[in-house]
NUKE-336386 format. One record per atom (N, C-alpha, C): x, y, z; residue in three letters. Coordinates in steps of 0.001 Angstrom, whole numbers, padded with zeros to 6 digits, always signed. Layout:
XYZALA
...
// end
This chain:
+089412+016280-100649MET
+090217+017437-100410MET
+091596+017365-100842MET
+092288+016351-100162GLY
+093765+016060-100427GLY
+094033+015923-101919GLY
+093093+015194-102792LYS
+093561+015098-104178LYS
+093334+016591-104781LYS
+092500+017440-104394ILE
+092485+018690-104962ILE
+093686+019323-104823ILE
+094073+019526-103355ILE
+095390+020080-103022ILE
+096468+019543-103676ILE
+096742+018090-103962ASN
+097685+017601-104723ASN
+097928+018083-106088ASN
+096552+018034-106560ASP
+096654+018602-107994ASP
+096989+020099-107974ASP
+096543+020799-107180TYR
+097222+022207-107247TYR
+098606+022219-107131TYR
+099329+021476-106195ARG
+100692+021545-106020ARG
+101379+021074-107277ARG
+100768+019998-107971THR
+101467+019347-109042THR
+101458+020105-110256THR
+100240+020774-110622PHE
+099873+021233-111979PHE
+100059+022879-111734PHE
+100043+023464-110688GLY
+100021+024788-110430GLY
+098695+025560-110578GLY
+098949+026987-110598VAL
+097676+027930-110208VAL
+096786+027800-111606VAL
+097530+028021-112629ARG
+096795+028446-113849ARG
+095658+027039-114207ARG
+096406+026032-114149TYR
+095621+024767-114516TYR
+094513+024706-113482TYR
+094744+024920-112049PHE
+093704+024656-111162PHE
+092537+025856-111400PHE
+092756+027014-111713MET
+091955+027964-111955MET
+090970+027615-113266MET
+091562+026972-114206LYS
+090838+026527-115472LYS
+089777+025614-114901LYS
+090228+024637-113970ARG
+089355+023632-113559ARG
+088160+024167-112432ARG
+088585+025124-111846ILE
+087455+025846-111039ILE
+086605+026497-111884ILE
+087095+027187-112995SER
+086209+027884-113808SER
+085187+026844-114496SER
+085639+025770-114973LEU
+084884+024842-115662LEU
+083778+024257-114724LEU
+084366+024066-113347PHE
+083340+023654-112391PHE
+082098+024620-112289PHE
+082485+025782-112057ILE
+081556+026990-111770ILE
+080454+027172-113113ILE
+081257+027319-114021ILE
+080452+027589-115410ILE
+079725+026389-115871ILE
+079944+025160-115444GLY
+079190+024004-115725GLY
+078003+024047-114823GLY
+078068+024314-113624LEU
+077022+024290-112583LEU
+075966+025523-113191LEU
+076667+026660-113576MET
+075709+027748-114065MET
+074853+027296-115236MET
+075575+026527-116224VAL
+074986+026201-117415VAL
+073808+025172-117210VAL
+074212+024221-116223MET
+073340+023142-115909MET
+072001+023595-115335MET
+072066+024728-114504ALA
+071007+025375-113596ALA
+070132+026224-114652ALA
+070788+026628-115709PHE
+070123+027377-116825PHE
+069263+026549-117638PHE
+069866+025478-117874GLY
+069079+024317-118428GLY
+067733+023981-117679GLY
+067922+023717-116321GLY
+066869+023323-115544GLY
+065807+024374-115516GLY
+066228+025728-115593ASN
+065317+026981-115562ASN
+064573+026930-116900ASN
+065319+026439-118037LEU
+064655+026566-119535LEU
+063604+025518-119438LEU
+063606+024280-118736MET
+062870+023218-118749MET
+061527+023539-117916MET
+061735+024292-116703ILE
+060880+024661-115696ILE
+059894+025739-116378ILE
+060476+026665-117139GLN
+059713+027833-117596GLN
+059127+027426-118849GLN
+059526+026206-119460SER
+058783+025801-120772SER
+057468+025286-120331SER
+057123+024823-119111THR
+055792+024228-118601THR
+055674+022899-119320THR
+056575+022550-120191MET
+056142+021149-120844MET
+056924+019793-120003MET
+057373+020101-118890GLY
+057957+019034-118159GLY
+059345+019368-117590GLY
+059610+018914-116169THR
+061186+019443-115821THR
+061907+018055-115545THR
+063099+018347-115335ALA
+063847+017130-114906ALA
+063141+016272-113735ALA
+063656+015155-113672THR
+063116+014323-112680THR
+063155+014806-111152THR
+064326+015326-110847TRP
+064526+015833-109529TRP
+063811+017050-109229TRP
+063661+017876-110275ASP
+062999+019165-110168ASP
+061587+018952-109904ASP
+060916+017874-110382VAL
+059534+017563-110027VAL
+059426+017649-108495VAL
+060378+016969-107896LEU
+060425+016764-106368LEU
+060662+018523-105752LEU
+061580+019057-106442HIS
+062084+020310-105759HIS
+060849+021406-105925HIS
+060103+021397-106949ILE
+058984+022212-107249ILE
+057887+021803-106369ILE
+057579+020651-106182GLY
+056610+020124-105370GLY
+056780+020667-103915GLY
+057909+020292-103376LEU
+058193+020978-101939LEU
+058174+022507-102011LEU
+058701+023121-102944ALA
+058345+024609-102940ALA
+057128+024946-102925ALA
+056141+024402-103722ASN
+054720+024788-103878ASN
+053987+024522-102447ASN
+054681+023691-101500LEU
+054251+023325-100338LEU
+054660+024298-099229LEU
+055614+025073-099440THR
+056438+025801-098328THR
+056700+027353-099107THR
+057133+028275-097900PRO
+057522+029339-098713PRO
+058791+029409-099107PRO
+059658+028503-099292LEU
+060852+028407-099632LEU
+061033+028211-101237LEU
+062043+028868-101706SER
+062230+028715-103077SER
+062819+027287-103777SER
+062574+027103-105120ILE
+063070+026092-105842ILE
+064569+025673-105532ILE
+065166+026816-105673GLY
+066681+026688-105484GLY
+067094+026221-104111GLY
+066201+026801-103104ALA
+066490+026698-101627ALA
+066215+024948-101399ALA
+065251+024449-102050TRP
+064969+022997-101863TRP
+065930+022193-102720TRP
+066468+022659-103784VAL
+067579+022001-104339VAL
+068710+021681-103411VAL
+069087+022850-102657GLN
+070212+022774-101581GLN
+069764+022008-100524GLN
+068497+021792-100087ILE
+068141+021185-098723ILE
+068072+019731-099021ILE
+067625+019474-100300VAL
+067451+017782-100786VAL
+068811+017394-101097VAL
+069817+018366-101573GLY
+071057+018043-101816GLY
+071813+017630-100602GLY
+071616+018436-099555LEU
+072315+018200-098197LEU
+071873+017001-097834LEU
+070612+016767-097764PHE
+070111+015413-097209PHE
+070489+014280-097854PHE
+071012+014388-099201MET
+071454+013188-100003MET
+072986+013112-099622MET
+073690+013950-099528ILE
+075068+014110-099119ILE
+075221+013425-097682ILE
+074333+013844-096744ALA
+074426+013280-095324ALA
+074058+011784-095409ALA
+073404+011288-096379ILE
+073056+009901-096470ILE
+074272+009212-097032ILE
+074956+009703-098080ALA
+076071+009129-098619ALA
+077230+009161-097634ALA
+077468+010132-096692CYS
+078399+010070-095615CYS
+078033+009228-094541CYS
+076913+009186-094307TRP
+076528+007944-093184TRP
+076918+006626-093914TRP
+076495+006233-095245LEU
+076822+005003-095807LEU
+078260+004818-095957LEU
+079021+005740-096301GLU
+080444+005512-096465GLU
+081390+005707-095248GLU
+080653+006372-094269ARG
+081405+006720-093045ARG
+082633+007606-093321ARG
+082217+008695-093997GLU
+083232+009553-094396GLU
+082908+011078-094290GLU
+083592+012131-094207TRP
+083047+013462-094370TRP
+082807+013849-095661TRP
+081968+014627-096069PRO
+081839+015157-097445PRO
+082716+016060-098084PRO
+082860+016036-099085GLN
+083924+016694-099985GLN
+083656+018093-100074GLN
+084429+019020-100051ILE
+084025+020548-099905ILE
+083311+020923-101377ILE
+083893+020062-102436GLY
+083491+020448-103820GLY
+081762+020090-103885GLY
+081570+018956-103335SER
+080019+018151-103210SER
+079273+019396-102619SER
+079686+020071-101540LEU
+078897+020923-100936LEU
+078857+022206-101624LEU
+079827+022590-102291LEU
+079676+023929-103111LEU
+078838+023452-104518LEU
+078875+022402-104790ASN
+077943+021840-105948ASN
+076461+022178-105671ASN
+076069+021908-104534ILE
+074702+021927-104117ILE
+074194+023515-103990ILE
+075144+024108-103237ILE
+075009+025609-102942ILE
+074859+026261-104113ILE
+075844+026281-105041LEU
+075943+026956-106238LEU
+074731+026511-107137LEU
+074436+025361-107249VAL
+073360+025078-108258VAL
+071993+025636-107862VAL
+071649+025576-106451GLY
+070462+026075-106086GLY
+070300+027543-106302GLY
+071431+028314-106003MET
+071756+029738-106173MET
+071539+030173-107457MET
+072269+029492-108447PHE
+072207+029799-109801PHE
+070555+029600-110236PHE
+070086+028528-109826LEU
+068759+028183-110350LEU
+067749+029380-110224LEU
+067893+029833-108702ASP
+066988+030882-108473ASP
+067033+031942-109265ASP
+068389+032426-109446LEU
+068759+033656-110248LEU
+068258+033492-111642LEU
+068263+032313-112280TRP
+067883+032200-113680TRP
+066382+032168-113801TRP
+065560+031782-112643LEU
+064320+031776-112731LEU
+063781+033169-112534LEU
+064537+034040-112415LEU
+063950+035532-112182LEU
+063767+036117-113699LEU
+064366+035464-114693LEU
+064082+035716-116158LEU
+062882+035391-116504LEU
+062109+036397-117224PRO
+060535+036280-117358PRO
+060463+035482-118670PRO
+061131+034578-118817LEU
+061230+033643-120153LEU
+059622+033066-120547LEU
+058966+032608-119446GLN
+057426+032074-119666GLN
+056814+033137-120329GLN
+056874+034345-120004GLU
+056136+035521-120432GLU
+056605+035945-121707GLU
+057876+035968-121954LEU
+058322+036344-123335LEU
+058090+035280-124502LEU
+058248+033878-124176PHE
+058082+032879-125096PHE
+056874+031982-124619PHE
+055777+032354-124826ASN
+054498+031485-124429ASN
+053853+030759-125537ASN
+054238+030979-126764ALA
+053604+030128-127683ALA
+053857+028743-127320ALA
+053206+027848-127973THR
+053259+026378-127802THR
+054605+025816-128393THR
+054919+026331-129510TRP
+056245+025957-130440TRP
+057455+026514-129671TRP
+057277+027758-129035GLN
+058375+028308-128320GLN
+058593+027556-127059GLN
+057745+027020-126398SER
+057801+026190-125200SER
+058484+025053-125500SER
+057994+024282-126730VAL
+058802+023150-127237VAL
+060180+023270-127305VAL
+060618+024348-127828ILE
+062078+024751-128194ILE
+062792+024987-126864ILE
+062081+025704-125987MET
+062857+025792-124632MET
+062925+024483-124047MET
+061916+023541-124119LEU
+062023+022229-123371LEU
+063272+021662-123902LEU
+063483+021316-125275PHE
+064656+020459-125784PHE
+066051+021299-125587PHE
+065912+022711-125598LEU
+067089+023337-125333LEU
+067489+023275-123792LEU
+066487+023146-123010GLY
+066797+022965-121645GLY
+067523+021412-121276GLY
+067116+020563-122055ILE
+067576+019221-122090ILE
+068896+018960-122612ILE
+069221+019856-123588VAL
+070693+019906-124042VAL
+071509+020594-123194VAL
+071089+021747-122764VAL
+071899+022699-121934VAL
+072336+021822-120565VAL
+071227+021422-119993ILE
+071500+020420-118749ILE
+072539+019411-119033ILE
+072528+018677-120254GLY
+073391+017656-120444GLY
+075053+018437-120684GLY
+075191+019400-121268LEU
+076298+020042-121418LEU
+076829+020648-120193LEU
+076144+021230-119320GLY
+076582+021646-118124GLY
+077156+020347-117238GLY
+076230+019438-117206SER
+076626+018334-116485SER
+077735+017803-116833SER
+078227+017499-118134GLY
+079463+017068-118653GLY
+080468+018089-118149GLY
+080341+019366-118232MET
+081355+020236-117899MET
+081806+020101-116336MET
+080892+020334-115482TYR
+081291+020179-114060TYR
+081746+018823-113556TYR
+081268+017791-114187VAL
+081823+016558-113775VAL
+083162+016331-114156VAL
+083371+016806-115400SER
+084774+016629-116169SER
+085975+017348-115264SER
+085340+018386-114349SER
+086588+019276-113599SER
+086913+018548-112700SER
+086256+017455-112118ARG
+086528+016448-110934ARG
+086931+017387-109603ARG
+085951+018231-109293LEU
+086031+019052-108004LEU
+084986+019031-107241LEU
+083929+018047-107465GLY
+082948+017884-106652GLY
+081773+017099-107401GLY
+081612+015937-106895ALA
+080333+015205-107699ALA
+079043+015683-107125ALA
+078012+015316-107621GLY
+076738+015807-107276GLY
+076193+015071-106086GLY
+075168+015432-105309PRO
+074829+014690-104251PRO
+074043+013339-104700PRO
+073557+013282-105917ARG
+072897+012034-106358ARG
+073881+010895-106575ARG
+074911+011612-107349ASP
+076082+010572-107667ASP
+076530+009851-106469ASP
+076927+010624-105116GLY
+077438+010132-104137GLY
+076603+008947-103532GLY
+075149+009233-103468VAL
+074123+008148-102808VAL
+074263+007085-103670VAL
+074221+007294-105119THR
+074168+006160-106065THR
+075341+005278-105856THR
+076453+005891-105705LEU
+077674+004757-105576LEU
+077729+004293-104244LEU
+077267+005010-103050ALA
+077105+004443-101828ALA
+076286+003393-101680ALA
+075144+003591-102294VAL
+074185+002324-102069VAL
+074313+001310-102814VAL
+074978+001503-104183ALA
+075400+000454-104884ALA
+076773-000454-104397ALA
+077585+000246-103533SER
+078497-000389-102995SER
+077974-001312-101780SER
+076951-000867-101031ARG
+076445-001526-099913ARG
+075668-002587-100294ARG
+074961-002397-101410THR
+073789-003658-101690THR
+074407-004609-102908THR
+075362-004135-103638GLY
+075930-004913-104431GLY
+075041-004754-105877GLY
+074063-003719-105734TRP
+073204-003754-106974TRP
+074306-002881-108042TRP
+073896-002899-109422SER
+074642-002101-110362SER
+074163-000584-110101SER
+075139+000330-110514VAL
+075078+001736-110479VAL
+073713+002265-111369VAL
+073579+001574-112443ARG
+072139+001851-113132ARG
+071055+001572-112522ARG
+071081+000339-111820ARG
+069955-000060-111107ARG
+069359+000674-109864ARG
+070634+001160-109309VAL
+070425+002113-108075VAL
+069754+003543-108643VAL
+070422+004125-109591ARG
+070310+005487-110171ARG
+068589+005412-110518ARG
+068317+004404-111252THR
+067208+004232-111833THR
+065926+004337-110625THR
+066209+003615-109556LYS
+065273+003539-108545LYS
+065385+004930-107745LYS
+066323+005636-107564LEU
+066497+006836-107074LEU
+065670+007697-107748LEU
+065804+007761-108983GLU
+065045+008793-110179GLU
+063520+008542-110037GLU
+063092+007171-109914MET
+061689+006933-109857MET
+061037+007268-108391MET
+061927+007135-107446LEU
+061553+007559-106230LEU
+061077+009014-106071LEU
+062150+009753-106561ALA
+062216+011183-106613ALA
+060965+011768-107537ALA
+060780+011181-108592LEU
+059682+011516-109460LEU
+058212+011008-108792LEU
+058131+009954-108063LEU
+056907+009486-107569LEU
+056469+010499-106371LEU
+057495+010871-105428ILE
+057184+011736-104473ILE
+057004+013146-104844ILE
+057621+013571-105815GLY
+057271+014729-106418GLY
+056064+014990-107033GLY
+055555+013814-107552TRP
+054270+013744-108313TRP
+053212+013902-107371TRP
+053472+013051-106274LEU
+052217+012951-105194LEU
+052227+014149-104377LEU
+053215+014995-104470ILE
+052999+016291-103476ILE
+052600+017537-104531ILE
+052458+017373-105793GLY
+051931+018171-106614GLY
+053054+018761-107730GLY
+054072+018215-107642GLY
+055141+018627-108709GLY
+054872+018330-110051GLY
+055207+019063-111077PRO
+054563+019154-112521PRO
+055374+017797-113331PRO
+054603+017039-113716VAL
+055015+015778-114558VAL
+054440+016011-115944VAL
+055131+016172-117023ALA
+054661+016061-118358ALA
+055565+015322-119089ALA
+055083+015518-120452PHE
+055946+014331-121284PHE
+057519+014864-121549PHE
+057871+016106-121214GLY
+059256+016468-121246GLY
+060087+015946-120052GLY
+059305+015499-118966THR
+059868+014987-117871THR
+060546+013599-118342THR
+059823+012736-119069PHE
+060006+011476-119413PHE
+061272+011572-120624PHE
+061173+012613-121484LEU
+061944+012826-122608LEU
+063421+013092-121950LEU
+063458+013771-120740SER
+064654+014131-120143SER
+065570+012781-119578SER
+064615+011855-119267VAL
+065306+010730-118721VAL
+065964+010181-119892VAL
+065673+010096-120943PHE
+066265+009363-122155PHE
+067284+010278-122790PHE
+067052+011757-122753LEU
+068030+012498-123669LEU
+069051+013218-122933LEU
+069071+013271-121546ILE
+070043+014143-120916ILE
+071488+013295-120998ILE
+071285+011920-120709GLY
+072417+011112-120704GLY
+073303+011082-121744GLY
+072844+010872-122945PRO
+073476+011179-124171PRO
+074317+012442-124468PRO
+073645+013348-124075VAL
+074204+014762-124137VAL
+075404+014951-123329VAL
+075057+014671-121938MET
+076100+014647-120907MET
+077128+013829-121343MET
+077148+012643-121951GLN
+078176+011636-122324GLN
+079037+012322-123165GLN
+078593+012995-124333ALA
+079125+013754-125326ALA
+080078+014889-124808ALA
+079235+015739-123818SER
+079941+016796-123267SER
+081173+016395-122525SER
+080930+015314-121612LEU
+081858+014794-120626LEU
+083254+014328-121534LEU
+083021+013705-122369GLU
+084142+013196-123284GLU
+084821+014482-123905GLU
+084158+015361-124297PHE
+085038+016583-124947PHE
+085628+017489-123841PHE
+084948+017643-122759TRP
+085721+018348-121743TRP
+086786+017463-120911TRP
+086565+016404-120764ARG
+087673+015541-120261ARG
+088886+015649-121074ARG
+088804+015663-122444SER
+089922+015811-123396SER
+090503+017112-123187SER
+089778+018203-122958ARG
+090380+019531-122758ARG
+091115+019581-121291ARG
+090671+018967-120449VAL
+091297+018698-119105VAL
+092587+018216-119316VAL
+092482+017076-120082GLN
+093731+016340-120257GLN
+094860+017262-121055GLN
+094357+017897-121999VAL
+095275+019054-122526VAL
+095953+019983-121543VAL
+095157+020622-120688TRP
+095401+021373-119646TRP
+096639+020945-118753TRP
+096270+019693-118528GLU
+097098+018876-117635GLU
+098632+018515-118185GLU
+098615+018369-119547ASN
+099689+018340-120256ASN
+100571+019500-120332ASN
+099664+020585-120735ASP
+100260+021793-120698ASP
+101062+022306-119319ASP
+100331+022231-118256ALA
+100766+022357-116876ALA
+101868+021589-116487ALA
+102131+020261-117144VAL
+103339+019441-116764VAL
+104479+020109-117427VAL
+104272+020341-118729ALA
+105200+020895-119523ALA
+105906+022189-118857ALA
+105036+022947-118203ARG
+105400+024228-117763ARG
+106109+023975-116404ARG
+105538+023118-115562GLN
+106328+022747-114255GLN
+107447+021973-114234GLN
+107358+020941-115468HIS
+108704+020245-115384HIS
+109120+019981-116899HIS
+109483+020992-117259PRO
+109763+020982-118822PRO
+110902+019791-119401PRO
+111729+019570-118608HIS
+112632+018560-118881HIS
+112245+017276-118722HIS
+111340+016929-117824THR
+110766+015543-117545THR
+109693+015327-118761THR
+109048+016383-119098PHE
+107921+016164-120071PHE
+108560+016037-121639PHE
+109523+016634-121951THR
+110129+016583-123189THR
+110897+015099-123447THR
+111362+014777-122051ALA
+111912+013374-122240ALA
+110962+012341-122334ALA
// end
């Protein structure tokens, strides 16, 4: 929270509002990608297998389970790190769950029910999730709950971040499958394809944020910047 306040004081309102917009739009885009994968019926992202499985067992929505599981993950990370959660991380899971439930109200499955249309929806969903993920991460306003747990466990165990993340993904997939979550070929495709798209999106939006920072410094401290 202190870092966010410091950035606000250093770079000004316009820059900060751009980052907030990038954060919120990124989460909205990422949730839309998840919605496309779910409604394609060709396979969902790994963690959505768990969320859908839990939703099928309870009267709660998929988005609500995104929020509940996210809060649980944040609690684990806070316990491991012995620190309070960042406000951006809490907003992250609240907004993603809310956006996902709203997107799921769109009757895409009814409108695009041919097999080739479902395949297109699947691949679009994978790409859109990667694009949205890169957007919200580049805003630096709040890491996702899985990121926090991954880093905390890696720090405690000495394992690599990749090893910890892979184990978490496999655990979520296994539990989701055991309780009836949908697993299809699209689920495994997402494991390999979301990362590269997210990396490209992250690099692009990080460069944009850097441009915004330079512009903000030029406005706030013109003499220092030109010097």
